PyMOL Python script that loads the backbone (N, CA, C, O; Angstrom):
from pymol import cmd

cmd.read_pdbstr("""\
ATOM      1  N   MET A   1       2.047 -21.438  22.794  1.00  0.00           N
ATOM      2  CA  MET A   1       1.498 -21.136  21.490  1.00  0.00           C
ATOM      3  C   MET A   1       0.109 -21.765  21.383  1.00  0.00           C
ATOM      4  O   MET A   1      -0.053 -22.965  21.601  1.00  0.00           O
ATOM      5  N   THR A   2      -0.878 -20.958  21.049  1.00  0.00           N
ATOM      6  CA  THR A   2      -2.230 -21.474  20.906  1.00  0.00           C
ATOM      7  C   THR A   2      -2.606 -21.562  19.437  1.00  0.00           C
ATOM      8  O   THR A   2      -2.141 -20.786  18.602  1.00  0.00           O
ATOM      9  N   ILE A   3      -3.443 -22.509  19.158  1.00  0.00           N
ATOM     10  CA  ILE A   3      -3.922 -22.680  17.790  1.00  0.00           C
ATOM     11  C   ILE A   3      -5.152 -21.795  17.614  1.00  0.00           C
ATOM     12  O   ILE A   3      -6.100 -21.857  18.396  1.00  0.00           O
ATOM     13  N   GLN A   4      -5.114 -20.976  16.572  1.00  0.00           N
ATOM     14  CA  GLN A   4      -6.254 -20.114  16.308  1.00  0.00           C
ATOM     15  C   GLN A   4      -7.319 -20.912  15.575  1.00  0.00           C
ATOM     16  O   GLN A   4      -7.028 -21.658  14.640  1.00  0.00           O
ATOM     17  N   ARG A   5      -8.546 -20.741  16.011  1.00  0.00           N
ATOM     18  CA  ARG A   5      -9.669 -21.372  15.342  1.00  0.00           C
ATOM     19  C   ARG A   5     -10.411 -20.306  14.567  1.00  0.00           C
ATOM     20  O   ARG A   5     -10.691 -19.225  15.084  1.00  0.00           O
ATOM     21  N   LYS A   6     -10.721 -20.612  13.345  1.00  0.00           N
ATOM     22  CA  LYS A   6     -11.490 -19.675  12.551  1.00  0.00           C
ATOM     23  C   LYS A   6     -12.965 -19.996  12.735  1.00  0.00           C
ATOM     24  O   LYS A   6     -13.393 -21.140  12.577  1.00  0.00           O
ATOM     25  N   ARG A   7     -13.712 -18.995  13.062  1.00  0.00           N
ATOM     26  CA  ARG A   7     -15.150 -19.166  13.216  1.00  0.00           C
ATOM     27  C   ARG A   7     -15.831 -18.755  11.921  1.00  0.00           C
ATOM     28  O   ARG A   7     -15.431 -17.789  11.272  1.00  0.00           O
ATOM     29  N   TYR A   8     -16.845 -19.488  11.562  1.00  0.00           N
ATOM     30  CA  TYR A   8     -17.617 -19.165  10.371  1.00  0.00           C
ATOM     31  C   TYR A   8     -18.948 -18.572  10.804  1.00  0.00           C
ATOM     32  O   TYR A   8     -19.532 -18.998  11.800  1.00  0.00           O
ATOM     33  N   THR A   9     -19.420 -17.594  10.055  1.00  0.00           N
ATOM     34  CA  THR A   9     -20.682 -16.944  10.399  1.00  0.00           C
ATOM     35  C   THR A   9     -21.846 -17.867  10.060  1.00  0.00           C
ATOM     36  O   THR A   9     -21.696 -18.821   9.297  1.00  0.00           O
ATOM     37  N   GLU A  10     -22.999 -17.569  10.634  1.00  0.00           N
ATOM     38  CA  GLU A  10     -24.195 -18.343  10.327  1.00  0.00           C
ATOM     39  C   GLU A  10     -24.518 -18.256   8.843  1.00  0.00           C
ATOM     40  O   GLU A  10     -24.990 -19.225   8.249  1.00  0.00           O
ATOM     41  N   VAL A  11     -24.269 -17.113   8.253  1.00  0.00           N
ATOM     42  CA  VAL A  11     -24.536 -16.921   6.828  1.00  0.00           C
ATOM     43  C   VAL A  11     -23.663 -17.854   5.996  1.00  0.00           C
ATOM     44  O   VAL A  11     -24.150 -18.475   5.051  1.00  0.00           O
ATOM     45  N   GLN A  12     -22.382 -17.961   6.335  1.00  0.00           N
ATOM     46  CA  GLN A  12     -21.476 -18.845   5.602  1.00  0.00           C
ATOM     47  C   GLN A  12     -21.895 -20.305   5.749  1.00  0.00           C
ATOM     48  O   GLN A  12     -21.882 -21.058   4.775  1.00  0.00           O
ATOM     49  N   ILE A  13     -22.263 -20.699   6.953  1.00  0.00           N
ATOM     50  CA  ILE A  13     -22.672 -22.078   7.198  1.00  0.00           C
ATOM     51  C   ILE A  13     -23.954 -22.391   6.432  1.00  0.00           C
ATOM     52  O   ILE A  13     -24.065 -23.436   5.792  1.00  0.00           O
ATOM     53  N   THR A  14     -24.915 -21.479   6.504  1.00  0.00           N
ATOM     54  CA  THR A  14     -26.177 -21.668   5.795  1.00  0.00           C
ATOM     55  C   THR A  14     -25.950 -21.758   4.297  1.00  0.00           C
ATOM     56  O   THR A  14     -26.554 -22.592   3.622  1.00  0.00           O
ATOM     57  N   PHE A  15     -25.079 -20.899   3.774  1.00  0.00           N
ATOM     58  CA  PHE A  15     -24.774 -20.918   2.346  1.00  0.00           C
ATOM     59  C   PHE A  15     -24.210 -22.275   1.936  1.00  0.00           C
ATOM     60  O   PHE A  15     -24.631 -22.843   0.928  1.00  0.00           O
ATOM     61  N   ALA A  16     -23.266 -22.794   2.706  1.00  0.00           N
ATOM     62  CA  ALA A  16     -22.644 -24.079   2.385  1.00  0.00           C
ATOM     63  C   ALA A  16     -23.671 -25.204   2.420  1.00  0.00           C
ATOM     64  O   ALA A  16     -23.677 -26.064   1.539  1.00  0.00           O
ATOM     65  N   LEU A  17     -24.533 -25.207   3.422  1.00  0.00           N
ATOM     66  CA  LEU A  17     -25.550 -26.258   3.523  1.00  0.00           C
ATOM     67  C   LEU A  17     -26.553 -26.180   2.380  1.00  0.00           C
ATOM     68  O   LEU A  17     -26.970 -27.208   1.846  1.00  0.00           O
ATOM     69  N   ARG A  18     -26.936 -24.983   2.007  1.00  0.00           N
ATOM     70  CA  ARG A  18     -27.878 -24.833   0.887  1.00  0.00           C
ATOM     71  C   ARG A  18     -27.247 -25.273  -0.433  1.00  0.00           C
ATOM     72  O   ARG A  18     -27.920 -25.841  -1.293  1.00  0.00           O
ATOM     73  N   GLN A  19     -25.961 -25.009  -0.583  1.00  0.00           N
ATOM     74  CA  GLN A  19     -25.259 -25.472  -1.780  1.00  0.00           C
ATOM     75  C   GLN A  19     -25.295 -26.998  -1.858  1.00  0.00           C
ATOM     76  O   GLN A  19     -25.505 -27.564  -2.930  1.00  0.00           O
ATOM     77  N   ALA A  20     -25.090 -27.654  -0.725  1.00  0.00           N
ATOM     78  CA  ALA A  20     -25.120 -29.118  -0.680  1.00  0.00           C
ATOM     79  C   ALA A  20     -26.524 -29.635  -0.981  1.00  0.00           C
ATOM     80  O   ALA A  20     -26.683 -30.623  -1.698  1.00  0.00           O
ATOM     81  N   GLU A  21     -27.530 -28.977  -0.441  1.00  0.00           N
ATOM     82  CA  GLU A  21     -28.915 -29.381  -0.685  1.00  0.00           C
ATOM     83  C   GLU A  21     -29.297 -29.231  -2.148  1.00  0.00           C
ATOM     84  O   GLU A  21     -30.125 -29.989  -2.653  1.00  0.00           O
ATOM     85  N   SER A  22     -28.707 -28.268  -2.830  1.00  0.00           N
ATOM     86  CA  SER A  22     -29.053 -28.034  -4.229  1.00  0.00           C
ATOM     87  C   SER A  22     -28.270 -28.925  -5.187  1.00  0.00           C
ATOM     88  O   SER A  22     -28.394 -28.791  -6.404  1.00  0.00           O
ATOM     89  N   GLY A  23     -27.464 -29.834  -4.638  1.00  0.00           N
ATOM     90  CA  GLY A  23     -26.827 -30.833  -5.485  1.00  0.00           C
ATOM     91  C   GLY A  23     -25.347 -30.654  -5.743  1.00  0.00           C
ATOM     92  O   GLY A  23     -24.743 -31.492  -6.414  1.00  0.00           O
ATOM     93  N   ASN A  24     -24.744 -29.602  -5.242  1.00  0.00           N
ATOM     94  CA  ASN A  24     -23.301 -29.429  -5.426  1.00  0.00           C
ATOM     95  C   ASN A  24     -22.551 -30.433  -4.560  1.00  0.00           C
ATOM     96  O   ASN A  24     -23.011 -30.792  -3.476  1.00  0.00           O
ATOM     97  N   SER A  25     -21.404 -30.882  -5.037  1.00  0.00           N
ATOM     98  CA  SER A  25     -20.627 -31.842  -4.252  1.00  0.00           C
ATOM     99  C   SER A  25     -19.944 -31.131  -3.089  1.00  0.00           C
ATOM    100  O   SER A  25     -19.592 -29.955  -3.170  1.00  0.00           O
ATOM    101  N   VAL A  26     -19.769 -31.878  -2.014  1.00  0.00           N
ATOM    102  CA  VAL A  26     -19.116 -31.321  -0.829  1.00  0.00           C
ATOM    103  C   VAL A  26     -17.704 -30.866  -1.178  1.00  0.00           C
ATOM    104  O   VAL A  26     -17.247 -29.833  -0.689  1.00  0.00           O
ATOM    105  N   GLY A  27     -17.014 -31.626  -2.016  1.00  0.00           N
ATOM    106  CA  GLY A  27     -15.661 -31.259  -2.428  1.00  0.00           C
ATOM    107  C   GLY A  27     -15.601 -29.885  -3.072  1.00  0.00           C
ATOM    108  O   GLY A  27     -14.707 -29.091  -2.780  1.00  0.00           O
ATOM    109  N   GLU A  28     -16.558 -29.609  -3.951  1.00  0.00           N
ATOM    110  CA  GLU A  28     -16.605 -28.298  -4.608  1.00  0.00           C
ATOM    111  C   GLU A  28     -16.895 -27.186  -3.602  1.00  0.00           C
ATOM    112  O   GLU A  28     -16.282 -26.120  -3.636  1.00  0.00           O
ATOM    113  N   ILE A  29     -17.834 -27.458  -2.717  1.00  0.00           N
ATOM    114  CA  ILE A  29     -18.245 -26.444  -1.740  1.00  0.00           C
ATOM    115  C   ILE A  29     -17.084 -26.066  -0.831  1.00  0.00           C
ATOM    116  O   ILE A  29     -16.796 -24.884  -0.642  1.00  0.00           O
ATOM    117  N   VAL A  30     -16.416 -27.077  -0.265  1.00  0.00           N
ATOM    118  CA  VAL A  30     -15.340 -26.766   0.682  1.00  0.00           C
ATOM    119  C   VAL A  30     -14.161 -26.104  -0.010  1.00  0.00           C
ATOM    120  O   VAL A  30     -13.464 -25.284   0.588  1.00  0.00           O
ATOM    121  N   GLN A  31     -13.939 -26.457  -1.261  1.00  0.00           N
ATOM    122  CA  GLN A  31     -12.840 -25.814  -1.992  1.00  0.00           C
ATOM    123  C   GLN A  31     -13.150 -24.331  -2.197  1.00  0.00           C
ATOM    124  O   GLN A  31     -12.273 -23.487  -2.016  1.00  0.00           O
ATOM    125  N   LYS A  32     -14.378 -24.011  -2.571  1.00  0.00           N
ATOM    126  CA  LYS A  32     -14.774 -22.618  -2.771  1.00  0.00           C
ATOM    127  C   LYS A  32     -14.727 -21.823  -1.472  1.00  0.00           C
ATOM    128  O   LYS A  32     -14.301 -20.669  -1.453  1.00  0.00           O
ATOM    129  N   MET A  33     -15.171 -22.457  -0.384  1.00  0.00           N
ATOM    130  CA  MET A  33     -15.302 -21.750   0.887  1.00  0.00           C
ATOM    131  C   MET A  33     -14.010 -21.738   1.689  1.00  0.00           C
ATOM    132  O   MET A  33     -13.854 -20.916   2.593  1.00  0.00           O
ATOM    133  N   GLY A  34     -13.079 -22.637   1.374  1.00  0.00           N
ATOM    134  CA  GLY A  34     -11.781 -22.617   2.031  1.00  0.00           C
ATOM    135  C   GLY A  34     -11.700 -23.360   3.346  1.00  0.00           C
ATOM    136  O   GLY A  34     -10.924 -22.976   4.221  1.00  0.00           O
ATOM    137  N   PHE A  35     -12.484 -24.417   3.507  1.00  0.00           N
ATOM    138  CA  PHE A  35     -12.338 -25.243   4.701  1.00  0.00           C
ATOM    139  C   PHE A  35     -12.359 -26.713   4.322  1.00  0.00           C
ATOM    140  O   PHE A  35     -12.601 -27.056   3.165  1.00  0.00           O
ATOM    141  N   SER A  36     -12.109 -27.574   5.282  1.00  0.00           N
ATOM    142  CA  SER A  36     -11.976 -29.001   4.999  1.00  0.00           C
ATOM    143  C   SER A  36     -13.336 -29.694   5.021  1.00  0.00           C
ATOM    144  O   SER A  36     -14.314 -29.163   5.546  1.00  0.00           O
ATOM    145  N   GLU A  37     -13.373 -30.895   4.440  1.00  0.00           N
ATOM    146  CA  GLU A  37     -14.600 -31.680   4.477  1.00  0.00           C
ATOM    147  C   GLU A  37     -14.963 -32.039   5.913  1.00  0.00           C
ATOM    148  O   GLU A  37     -16.143 -32.098   6.257  1.00  0.00           O
ATOM    149  N   ALA A  38     -13.964 -32.277   6.747  1.00  0.00           N
ATOM    150  CA  ALA A  38     -14.229 -32.599   8.155  1.00  0.00           C
ATOM    151  C   ALA A  38     -14.968 -31.450   8.834  1.00  0.00           C
ATOM    152  O   ALA A  38     -15.881 -31.678   9.628  1.00  0.00           O
ATOM    153  N   THR A  39     -14.576 -30.228   8.524  1.00  0.00           N
ATOM    154  CA  THR A  39     -15.258 -29.062   9.083  1.00  0.00           C
ATOM    155  C   THR A  39     -16.692 -28.999   8.582  1.00  0.00           C
ATOM    156  O   THR A  39     -17.607 -28.678   9.340  1.00  0.00           O
ATOM    157  N   PHE A  40     -16.887 -29.304   7.313  1.00  0.00           N
ATOM    158  CA  PHE A  40     -18.234 -29.288   6.739  1.00  0.00           C
ATOM    159  C   PHE A  40     -19.148 -30.262   7.472  1.00  0.00           C
ATOM    160  O   PHE A  40     -20.283 -29.925   7.810  1.00  0.00           O
ATOM    161  N   TYR A  41     -18.651 -31.465   7.713  1.00  0.00           N
ATOM    162  CA  TYR A  41     -19.484 -32.484   8.348  1.00  0.00           C
ATOM    163  C   TYR A  41     -19.624 -32.278   9.851  1.00  0.00           C
ATOM    164  O   TYR A  41     -20.513 -32.854  10.478  1.00  0.00           O
ATOM    165  N   HIS A  42     -18.767 -31.472  10.420  1.00  0.00           N
ATOM    166  CA  HIS A  42     -18.836 -31.209  11.862  1.00  0.00           C
ATOM    167  C   HIS A  42     -20.050 -30.378  12.136  1.00  0.00           C
ATOM    168  O   HIS A  42     -20.314 -30.032  13.288  1.00  0.00           O
TER     169      HIS A  42
END
""", "prot")
cmd.dss("prot")
cmd.show_as("cartoon", "prot")
cmd.util.cbc("prot")
cmd.orient("prot")
């Protein structure tokens, strides 16, 4: 059994980073986008 990894597009990653730059909290961003804070910081 293999673990599936979900890949995020460049657009999704860029969107999340821009949200963080504009002052939104990481917690809010990851909740909206559906991934963990660890993934965000990776």
